[in-house]
C-alpha positions as CSV (number, residue, x, y, z in Angstrom):
1,Q,-53.9,-22.7,27.4
2,V,-56.7,-22.6,29.9
3,Q,-56.1,-22.6,33.6
4,L,-58.8,-23.9,36.0
5,V,-58.9,-23.3,39.8
6,E,-61.4,-25.2,41.9
7,S,-62.6,-24.2,45.4
8,G,-65.3,-25.0,47.8
9,G,-64.6,-28.6,48.8
10,G,-64.7,-29.8,52.4
11,L,-66.1,-32.1,55.0
12,V,-69.9,-32.2,55.4
13,Q,-72.4,-34.5,57.1
14,A,-74.8,-36.6,55.0
15,G,-77.7,-34.6,53.9
16,G,-75.7,-31.4,53.9
17,S,-74.7,-29.1,51.0
18,L,-71.6,-27.7,49.4
19,R,-71.0,-25.4,46.5
20,L,-67.9,-25.9,44.3
21,S,-66.5,-23.1,42.1
22,C,-64.2,-23.3,39.1
23,A,-62.6,-20.2,37.8
24,A,-61.2,-20.3,34.3
25,S,-58.5,-18.0,32.9
26,G,-56.3,-17.9,29.8
27,R,-57.6,-18.6,26.3
28,T,-61.2,-19.3,27.3
29,S,-62.9,-17.8,24.2
30,N,-63.1,-21.2,22.5
31,T,-64.7,-23.0,25.5
32,Y,-67.5,-25.4,24.4
33,I,-68.4,-27.1,27.6
34,M,-67.4,-26.8,31.2
35,G,-68.1,-29.6,33.6
36,W,-67.3,-31.6,36.7
37,F,-65.9,-35.1,37.1
38,R,-65.1,-37.0,40.3
39,Q,-62.8,-39.7,41.3
40,A,-63.1,-41.8,44.4
41,P,-60.1,-43.8,45.8
42,G,-59.5,-46.9,43.7
43,K,-62.1,-45.9,41.1
44,E,-62.1,-44.3,37.7
45,R,-62.9,-40.7,37.1
46,D,-66.6,-40.3,36.4
47,F,-68.7,-37.6,34.8
48,V,-70.9,-35.6,37.1
49,A,-72.3,-32.7,35.2
50,H,-71.6,-30.3,32.4
51,I,-72.9,-27.0,30.9
52,K,-72.6,-25.6,27.4
53,W,-70.9,-22.3,27.6
54,S,-72.9,-20.7,24.8
55,D,-76.5,-21.5,25.8
56,G,-76.4,-23.0,29.3
57,V,-77.8,-26.4,28.3
58,T,-76.9,-28.8,31.1
59,S,-76.4,-32.6,31.5
60,Y,-76.1,-34.7,34.7
61,A,-75.1,-38.2,35.7
62,D,-78.0,-40.2,36.9
63,S,-76.5,-40.5,40.3
64,V,-76.6,-36.8,41.0
65,R,-79.6,-35.6,38.9
66,G,-82.1,-33.8,41.2
67,R,-79.5,-33.2,43.9
68,F,-76.7,-31.3,42.1
69,T,-77.1,-28.2,40.0
70,I,-74.5,-26.8,37.6
71,S,-74.5,-23.1,36.7
72,K,-72.2,-20.5,35.2
73,D,-71.3,-16.9,35.3
74,N,-69.9,-15.9,31.9
75,A,-68.7,-12.5,33.1
76,K,-66.6,-14.2,35.7
77,N,-65.6,-17.2,33.6
78,T,-66.7,-19.4,36.5
79,V,-68.8,-22.5,36.7
80,Y,-70.5,-23.7,39.9
81,L,-71.7,-27.0,41.2
82,Q,-74.3,-26.8,44.0
83,M,-74.5,-30.1,45.7
84,N,-77.5,-30.8,48.0
85,S,-78.6,-33.9,49.9
86,L,-75.1,-35.2,49.9
87,K,-74.4,-38.8,50.5
88,P,-71.3,-40.7,51.7
89,E,-71.0,-42.2,48.2
90,D,-70.5,-38.6,46.9
91,T,-67.1,-38.6,48.6
92,A,-64.4,-38.0,46.0
93,L,-61.9,-35.7,44.5
94,Y,-63.9,-33.4,42.2
95,Y,-62.3,-32.0,39.1
96,C,-63.3,-29.2,36.9
97,A,-62.8,-29.6,33.1
98,A,-63.0,-27.2,30.2
99,T,-63.5,-28.7,26.8
100,L,-62.8,-26.5,23.8
101,Y,-64.5,-26.7,20.4
102,S,-61.3,-28.4,19.1
103,G,-61.9,-31.2,21.5
104,L,-58.9,-30.3,23.7
105,R,-59.8,-30.7,27.4
106,Y,-58.1,-28.9,30.3
107,W,-58.4,-30.1,34.0
108,G,-58.2,-28.3,37.3
109,Q,-56.2,-29.7,40.2
110,G,-59.2,-31.1,42.0
111,T,-61.0,-30.3,45.3
112,Q,-61.8,-32.9,47.9
113,V,-65.4,-33.5,49.0
114,T,-65.9,-35.8,52.0
115,V,-69.4,-36.7,53.2
116,S,-69.6,-38.3,56.6
117,S,-72.4,-40.7,57.6
């Protein structure tokens, strides 16, 4: 079992910044990728960004590339999502996910990000 706790969401004006954090605990030694997804009301959960735990290789959705940066701190078992130049369309519930080498995926409880125009 892997437990994920997100923090850092909130209300920000368009053009502003937020940093999300996701702390992992439990059986984290088999983590392959950690990432972020988001879900706006009435929409599906979409991929935002992920990072390979072993070598730090990153991947981003086209909609956030150049504005968001994912990073990790292996010692703290924590992944971060720095979000800059936020837009109202970035408003969503943001979920942290840990995917193990086995393919099993764990989810956090989500943290709300609201961007006002």
